[in-house]
N, C-alpha and C positions, 0 to 999 in steps of 0.2 A: 426756246424749248418746243418740242413739237405737241402735237396734239394728242397724240398715245402718250406720252407719258404725263402730260398734265389729266387725262381720263385716271390713268393707274393714282395718281396720289390722292387726285378725286374719292376714288372709289377705299382709298386706304385710312383717309379722313372718314368718312362716313361710318365705316366699319368699326374705326377706332371710337366713335362716338356713340354707335350703338352699343358696344363693351361697355364703356363708362357709364352709361345711362342704364344698362342690365344691374351692372355689380353694385350699383347705386340706389337701386329699388327696393322697397320693402324694408321690414325691419332687420337688422345685422345684428349678431353676436359680437358685443365691442372686443370680444377676447381673440374673435376668430381670426386666423392671420389669412384670410382672404381665398382668393383662386387658388388651388395649388395643380401646379402642371404636371402630371406624371408621379402621383406619392408614392407610388410603389415602389419608385425606383432609391428611395431614401427612407422609408417608413416599412423594413422590413420584419415578418411575424418574427415571435420570439420563441422558439422551439426548443424542447427538452431533448439531450440526447438520448438517442434509441427508443425515441417514442413516435408511435404512428398516430396520425392526425385523420380520422374518417368523417366526411358529410354525411351527415343523415338527414334525410326529407322524409316527410310522413310515416315515419317509423323503419326507414330502411334505409341501407347503407347505399350511397351513389357509387360512381365509380371513379370519383375523385378522393385520393387518400396522400395524404402528405408525409413524408416522413424523413426526420431529419438526419438518421444517417441508419446504415444497416446493420443490425446484429453479427457479430463475427460468427463465421460457421463453427460448430461444434467442435470442442477440442484444441482451435485454435489458441495459440501459445504467442505472447508479443514476443517481438524481438529482443535475444540477450536474457530471455525469463527461463529460469531452469524450475520447472515444478518440483517440490518435496515429495518423495517418495514413500512415505512412511506415514499412515493414518493416524489420526488422534484418537487411539486404542490402546488396549493392553498389548498386543501383538505388536503394533507399530512402535511404542515404546521400548518394547523390548527388543528389537530388531534395529531402532535405531542404536542403542547401547553395541549391540551385537556387531554390527557394519559400520556407522560411521566416524571417521577418522576428522580430524582438524586438518585442512589442508594450508594452514597458514604456521609457518615459523613461527617462534618465541624471539623475534628479534628486537631490538629497540623501537623499531618502527610501529612493527605492529602490537606491542606492548603499551608503549604512551597513547596508541590510538583506542586501544582497547581498555584503560585506565579512563581517557576521557569519557568515552561512551559509559563506562562503569558508573562516573560521577553523575551523568545526566539521566539515567535510566534506572539506576540500581542502589546507589547510597541511601535514597531514601528508606527506603526497609531494612536491606541487607548491612547498610552500616560502612563507613569507610574501610575498617579492615575486615569485614567479610564475619562479624560477629552478630550479625542479625540486632543491633542496636540503633538503626536507624530512627529520624525522629517520628517516621511515619509509623514503623515497627511496633512502636512503644505505647501507640493509640488502638492497635489491631487485638481483637478477641485471642487469636494464636501467632504470635509473630513468626517467621520463618527458622528454621535451625540455623545454626552457625554452620558455615563453608568447612569450620572446621573441626567440626563436630564430626562423630562416626558415619554417621548418616551420608552426609554429604563428599565425604572424603572417600569413600568408597564408591562413589557415583562416576561412572564413566562419563567422558565428554559428550559421547554420543547421546547420552538421557540428558546430560546439560542443554544440548542443544534443541533436543527435542522438548523440554519442560519451557525452555526458554520461547521457541517457536508457537507453543501450542498454548502455553499458560499451565500451572499445575498446582491444585490447591485452590488457596484465594490468592494467587498472583495469575493476572491474566494475561493472555497471548501479547507478545511484543511482536509478532509479525509485520503488521501495518506501521510499525515504529523504527525499525531498525533492518536493516537488509540481512541476508544470510551471512555475508562477508564480515559484517559487522558483528553477527553475534558471534563469531568463531573468535574473533578478537576481544570481545566481553571476557569469554572462558578462558583465553590466556590470561587473562587480567586476574580471572578469578585462582586459576591455578598457581597462579605467584603469589596471590595472598594465602593458600594451601599448603605451598610448597615454596618457602621463599628460596631454598638452597636449588631449586629446581627440581621438576617433576619427577618422581621416582616413576622408576620402568617397575610393573608388575612383576613380583615374585615369581621364578619358574614352579613349576607343577613338580609336588614329590616324587618319587619314581620309587616304587616296592623292587628291589633288587632281587627278592626271592621270586618276585614273578616274571622278572626278566630273565632268570636262570630257566625256570619252567620253558617260559615261549623257547628259548633258543633252544633246548632239548629236545622239543618235539618238530623243530624243523627241518 
C-alpha cells in the first residue's frame, strides 16, 4: 500500500469519526430517524387538484407559485364526452320532448341491461311493475305517479330522458349515476312496463277532408 492510499484512508477515517461525533452530540429526539439525505426526493408535498399554492412573505405574494395542474381551457370537453344540448328549464324540457329520440333499439340485450339498471336505480320508488309502489315511495309525502297512469303514458321518451337526467319534482338528478346511454336503456324498460306488447306508434293526425277540398280548389 503506497503512501497516498494510506493518506486517503486516514482522511476518510477522520471525517467518519467527526460525522459520528457530531451526530451523537446534544439531546436527540428518540423518535428521530436520524440524518436524512435529500428528503425532498421521497417526501413530496400533498397537492390538491387544480389548486395554486402561493408563498406570502410580509403580506405580499412572492414569485414562487406552485400549482398541481392547470385548469382546462374554457369550453374544453373531455374526450368521448358529448354535452347535453337542452337546459334545465321549461324550454329545454319541451325541446327534449320534441327532438330527442332513443338511439337504442328495443332488442333483448338492451332491454336486459335496462331492467338491471332500473332495479338498481328506480325500483325503490317506482316499484317493480312501475306502479309507484316501491318501499321508498310508501314513505314519501307525495309518491311518483304510476308509469301506467295517463300522465306518464302520454310522456314522450325525450321528456323521460330530460326528467331522469336533471331530476323532476322530488326525484333528484341521475346524471352522475348513470350515463346517457344507460338512461336510454332504462327508458326502454319503462316502455316495456307501459306497453307489454310493444310501444304504440302515435295515432295519425285527423284530417279535415272538407278543408283539403277547399285548398285543392284554390290551387
